[in-house]
N, C-alpha and C positions, 0 to 999 in steps of 0.2 A: 677254454671251456669252463673257466672259473665261475661265470654266471650260471651255467647249467648246473654245476655242482651246488651252488647256493639254492637253486630251484629244487634240486633233489631233496635237500635237507628241509626246506620250507614245506614242500609237498608231503614229505613223510610226517612232519609235525601236524599238518592240516588234517591228514587222514589217520592220525593216531597210531602211527607205526614207529615203534622203538626198534631201530635196526642198526647194525654195523654195516658200513659200506666198504667194499673192497674192489679195487681195479684188478682185473685179471685178463690180460690181452690174449691168453690162450683160449678163452671161452668164445663160442660162436654167437652168444647172446647173453642176456642176463640170466642169472640163476638164483633161486631163493632157497636157503637151507636153514635148518634149525640146529644149533650147536649148544648143547647143555641148556636148553630153554631160551637161548638168545637167537634172534632173527638176523641172518646175514644175507645181504643182497650183494652179489658179485656180478661184475659185468666188464666187458672189454673196453667200454668207454662210458662217459657220463650220460649220454643220451640213452643208452641201453639201461643204465642204472635207473634213470627216471622211469623208463618203461617198467622196470621191475617193481618200483614203488606202486605204480598204478595197478599192475597185474595182481600184486599181493593184496592191495586194498579191495579189489573186486572179488578175488577168489577165496579170500580168507577173512577180510575185514568187514564184510557186510555192505560194501559200497557198490553202486551201479552207475556207470558212465555211458548211458545209452544215447543221450542227445546233448547237443551244445547248450551250455548255460544251466543245466539241471543235474546236480549230483544227488542221487537218491541213497539214503542210508536206512537199512533195516537191520536191527540187531539180531533178528531171527536168522539172517543169512550168514552170520559169523560162523566160522568153522573152528573147531578145536585144533590146537597145534601140538604136535609131538615134541618131546624133549630133543630128539635128534632125528636127522634125516633130510632128504631132499623134498622140499615142498613144491617147487616149480623147477623142473629140470631145464637146463640150457638146450635150446633148439635153434639151429640156423634157420632164418626166415626163408620161406619158399622163394619169394621175390624181393629183390633188394630195394626196389622203388615202389612205394605204395602211396596213393594219394588221390587228390581231387582236382577237378578242372572247374575253375570259377568263371562263370559267364556273366558276371555282374560286378558292379563297383564294390570296393571294400566299404564297410559300413559299421554301425555300432555293434553288430554281432560278430565282427571279426575277432576280437579277443576271445570270445567263447569258442569260435571255430578253431583257432590255433590251439587252445586248451584241449578241446575235444580230440583233435587230431593226435596230439601227443598221448593222450590217455588211451587211444585206440591204436597207437603205434604206427600212425601214418606219417610219412616223412617228405611229402612232395606236394606242391601246390602250383599248378599251371594256371596262369592268368593272362589276360590281355595286357599289352604294354601300356595302353592308355590308362588302365586301372592301376597297374603297378606304380605309375608316375604319381598317383595320388596317395600312395601308402606312406604313412608316417614313419619316421625313424624309430619311434618307440615300438611300433608293430613289426617292423623289419627285425629289430633286435629280439622281440618276443618269439618270432619264428626261429631265428638262429639259436636262441637258448633251448628251444625244443627240438632241435635237429631237423627242422623243416626247410627244405630247399624250395625257394620260390622261383619258378621259371617266368621270366618276363618275355612273353611271346604271343602265341596263338596266331590267328589270321592277321598278317601284318605287312603285306606288301605296301599298303598305304601308309603305315607308320614309317618304314624305312624310306619310302619315296612318296611323300605326301602330295596328292594331286593338286592341292591348293597352291603349293609352291612350285613344284616341278612341271605342272601342267602349263605354266607360263614360261618358265625358263628352258625347259627341256621336253617339249611335246613328243620328241622322238623316243622318250623313255616308256611311252604307253602303247598298249596293244593297238595293232592295226586290224580293223575288221572291215571286210568288204572294200578294201583299198583305201580306207581312211582311218587316221589315228583317232582313238576315242578321246573325248573331252571328259576327264574325271568329274563325276557329279558332285562328290563331296557331301551329298545330302542323305546318304544311306549309312546306317550303323555298320552294316556288313560289307558295303560296297559290292553287292552281289554281281559277280561276273565282270568285274572291271579289273583286268590284269595288266601286267607290264610287258614290254618288249624284252623278254628275258635273255635273248641272245646278244643284245647290244653291249659291247665291251665297256663303254663308258658307264652304262647303268650298273654293270656288275662291280666295277671299280668303286662307284659311288656307294653301293650297298656295303661293301667291305669297309670303306672309309667311315661310314655312318656307324657301323657296328663297333669298330675300334673306338671311335669317339664316345659312343654310348657306354661301353664297358669302362672307359676311363672316368666318365662322369658318375658311374654307379659302381664303385669298386666292390660292393657287396654282391653284385650279380655275377653268378658263375654259369648260368644257363640262359641262352637266348634262342630265338627261333627264326626260321625263314619259311613262312607259310603263305601261300597265295591268299588273296581275298577270297571269300567264300563263293562257291558256285563255279562257273566255267569261264567263257570269254577269253580264251588264250589267244595270243597274238598270231596273226596269219600273214605277217610280212614275208618277204622272200627268204630271209635267213631262218626265221622261226619255222616256216612251212617245211623246211628240210627235215624237221624232226617229226613230222606227222605222216601217217598213212590215213587219209580221210576215209578209206574203206574199212579201217580197223577201229571199230567202235567199242565203247564200254559195254557192260553187261547188265542184265536185269538186277542181279543181286546187289550191285553197287550203285544203283539208281543213275546209270550213266549211259544207257544204251542209245540215247538220242544224240550223243556227241562222240567225237573221236578221242582216242586216248591221248593224254598229255604227260605220260610218264617220262618219255625220253627227254622232252624239252625241260621239264621241271628238274629232273635229275642231273641234266647237264649243267644247269645253273647251280644246283647244290654242290656238285663236285668241285667246281672252280671256286665258289665263294668259301666253302669250308676249308679248302686247301690254303687259300690266301689268308683267311682268318687264323688258321692254326699256325701259320708261319710267324705271326706276330703276337698271337695270344693263345698259346697252347693250353693255357689253364681254363679256357672257355669252352663249354660244350654247346654245339649248335644243333638244335632239334629241327625236325620237319615232320610233315604229316603224310600218311598214306590214306587215301580217301577217294571217293567217287571214281573219276576216270584216271586216277593215278594210284591205284590200290597196291600194286605189286612192284617189286624192283624191276627196272628196265634191264635189258641184257647187258651184262658186264658191270653193272653198278654195284658197288660194295660200300658197306658201312665201315668207314675208317675211324681210327681213334678220334675222339672229340665230336663224333656224330651220333645222333640218336633219332630213331623214327618213332612217331606216335601213330600206330596202326589202328585206324578207326573201324570198328565193326558196326558200321552205320546200317540201319535198317536190317539188323540181324533178327533171326527168329528166337524168341525166348521160350518156346515150348520144347526146344531141344538144347542140349549142351552144345557148345561151339564145336566140339570134336565129334559130334554124333554123325556117323556116316549116313544115317537115314534122312538127314535134313539137307536137301539140295542147296538151300541158301547158305547155311552155316558151313557146309563143306567147302564152298568157295573161299570164305574168310579163313578157314583153317589152312587151306592150301596157300593163301597169300602170306599168312603168318609164318608158315614153314619156309617159304621162299625168303622172307626177310631174315629169319634166323640163320638160314644158309648163307646169306650175304654178309654176315657179321665178319668184320676183319679188324676187330678192335673197338667197334661201335656197339650201341645198345638198341634193343627193341622193347618198346613199351606198348601196351594195349590201351587204346582210347575207347572207353566203354560208356554206355548209356543205361545205367542201372535205375534210371527214372523214366524210361521210355524215350522215344525220339521226338525231337522238334520243340514241343511247347510245354512240357512239364505239366500235363493236364490231370495228374492225380488219378490215373487209371491203374487198376491192380497190376502188379508185376511181382509175382512171388517166384523168386529165382534162387531159392536158398541152397539146396543141395547141389544144384547145377554150378553155382559159383565155386564151391569147394572142388568139384570135379574139374572145372576149368582151370583153377589156379594150379592144381597138380599137373594138368596137361601142359600149361604154359611153362612151368618149371622144367618138365621133362623135355620140352622142345626148345629150350634155350631162350625163352622170353625173360626179360630183366625187370619189367615193371607193369603195374596195373593202375590206371587212372580212370576216374569216372566223373561225369558231370553231376552236379548236385545243386540243391537249394536248401537252406535251413527252413524256410516257411512251409515246405511240404514234408517235413520230417515224419509226421504221423503216418504218411503213406509209404515213404521209401526209406525211412530210417533203418528198418530191419535189413535192407539190402546193404546200406552203407556200413552198418555194424558188422554184418557177416562177411562182407568183402574184406574188411580190415583183418578179421580173424583168419579167414581162409588164406590170405596172402602171406600171413605169418607162419602158416603151417598147422593151425589148429584143426581139430577133427570136427566134421559136420555135425554129427549127432550131439555131442556134448556141448558144442557152441550154441546150437539152436535150442536145446533144452534149457541151458543156463539163461539165455536171453529171455525166453518165455517165462521162466520162473522169476526172473528179476522184474519183469514188466507186469506179470499177472498173478504172481504168487500161487495160492491154492487153486486158482482158476486157469492155470496155464494150459491144461489139457483142453478146456473149452475154447480158449482163445486160439489154440492151434487148429481146432476143428474149423473155425471161421476162415483162417488163412488157407487151410487145405481145401476147403470148399471152393474158394476163389481159384486156387491153382487147378483143381480138378475141372472146374467149368471151362477154364481156358484150354486145358489139355483136350477136353472132349469136344470142343466146338469145331475143330478142324485139325488137319495134320500139322499146321504151322501157325504161328501168331507173331506178326510184327507189330509192336505196341503203339499203334495210333488208333484214334477213336473208331474208324470204320471197321478195322480188323476185328475189334471186340464187339461192337454193338450190332454189326450186321449179322452176327452168328449166335447171338444170345437172346434170351427172352427177358421181359420185365420181371417175371417170376424169379429168375436167377438172382437178381439184385435185391428183390424183396426178401428172399431167403437170407441173404447176407445181412440185410438190415435187421431182420428179426433176431438173428444170432448176436449181432452187435448190441442190440437193445437188452437182450437177456444178460449179456456179459456186463453191461453197464449197470444194470439193476442190482447186481451182486456187490457193487462197490460204488454207491452213488457219489462219493466225493472224489473219485478217481478221474482226473481231467483227461488222461489218455483215452479212457474208455468212452467218455463223452464225445471226444473228437472222432472216435471210430464210428459212433452213431451218425455224426455229421457227414463223415466220409461216405458211408454206405447210403445215406439218404441222397447225397449228391449223385451217386451212381444211378440210382433210380430215376432221378430227375433228368439227368443227361440222357439216359437210355430212352425215356419217353419222348424227350425233345428230338433226339436223333430219329426216332421212328416217324415223327411228324415231318421232319425234313425229308426223309427218304420217300415219304408218301406225297411230297409236294404241298403239304398243308401248313407248314410252320410259318409264323409271322415274325416281323421285327419285334412286336410287343412281347411275344413269347421268349425270344432271345434275350431281350432286356430283363424280363422277369427272372429268368434263370441266372443271368449275370448278376443282377441285384441281390438275389438270394446268396450267391457265392460271396459277394462282397459284404454281406451282413455277417460273415464269419471271419473278419480280418484279425480277430484276436486268437485265432487258432493256428496250428501248424498243419493245415490240410491243403491250403491253396497258395500258389505263387500268383498273386492277383494281377500284376501287370501283364503276365503272359496270357491270362484269360481275356483281358481287354483286347490284346492283339488278335487272339484267335477268334473271339466272337465278332470282332470287326470284319474278319474274313467271312464268317458265316452270314452276317447281315448283308454284306456286299452281294453274296450269292443269292440271297432271298430277294433283294431289291432288283437284281438283274434277271431274276426268274431262271437262273441256271442251277444245275445240280451241284450241290456242295459235296465234295469228296474229301478234301483235306485243307488246303490253304489257298486255293485259287491260283496256284502257279501251274501253268499248263503242263509242263513236262512232269512235274511231281504228281499232279492229279492223274496223269496217264499211267503212271506206275501203280498208283492206288487202285485204279480201275482194273488193271491187269491182275493185280493180286486177288481181286474178287474170284478169279478163276484158279489161280495157281495155289492159293492158300487153302482152298476147299471150303 
């Protein structure tokens, strides 16, 4: 950890901190004290010491690390220091694993991302294997220096068994549907619903061989995954079919009621592959996902040492905390999480979250602040080990508050002080007015129905244009008080977008929207590419779906996937 210690010293210099550094393995985390007027940062290891530098810089030095690539300094935020005493007490983190899920290639913003993660005490990054393969040695080292574990994984059946290769040499490795082996298309980024014949013993042996080979070629990698390609499409050959009861379907909450459960067949594959991998590489952790029609552990399945599940709370309600018994949707996920923690036998449970809404990152409001703190405490109390969320830097103005507070909640900070400090850092003397805007959004979502799953129809079907016009007026008033504040300007853009999208949604719902109107809104969104409000390529994909529905004269519900749209239509009734 020599390079980490060098980073500790250079960062202390950068943020004007004159401190003594002490290693103390008895501490559960960093601790900052004053001793005869001198600052002492003690920690059990170098990474925690780095966290101590950043925490002191924010809480006492006048710095703010709210978003990647932007360090704010305001001397008015500096706090006086006592001659002696504990400035920041040591506190064991609530969750040991805290981080992000990267659904896009590494890019020029990656150094800023790794820097921000360390400043906010995040230590884990889950990415696709195809993206990890493009990561430079310098950036891998930057992550290591900051204590960030990068998992090379995600949906990866096709990575371990590429259809382009094995489709020709071993067609029996692929799923049999309706009596015929599928031909892997190779033309879809997600390879939706193209799975493997997971009971094939030669296939399993080949996956293990490829894993061992991969870890040898990438000695820095300590976590890999075995996750199905996205969607469904599980094999129905004679052997695989023994693991199904086709009358036992998924459920509404997990968006899988239209297919039979695949938990037993998936977990049988995992059990054997993990055991064989552990026999030759006990230092490697293998992760997998709990999702859609394989949300809960199958009977008798246990999380053995070297295994970790990423439990996805997909299509959860954000109007209720996950452990709220009054929310039927979230109660199912809470039950699944308890089942996973009960299945721990040396393995780990991580929560795979969507603190930016589901599916397409469409910059819709998601004010989930206090609920996150409540959930982190519940996770800790119920044996959960980690929290991960999908994210994007280009929409930080909308969801950055969630990312910031998630990091603090997972470390064990208090909700009230964390929220107050964040608002003070971002808006200064106008913090109370800014909070009124966020709370107005939160209240509108709470009042529009008993539950809210964050996709466009759930929001726009139950709100009025006047709601968003009120948000916009509040954002404009806030911006007028500090005309040079770019964050406030972007909040005005964000709230104007909500008005525009709501009006467009209403015309779609009335069957009056045109392709020209869709293009007009999309072009307006793209006119703000220099902001951190929109993930532009996602809007292109989403609006292509909207325009397809308009062209076909069909009702647009979500993204023109039949089974998915059916759930959205049913939610019209179940959400209120």
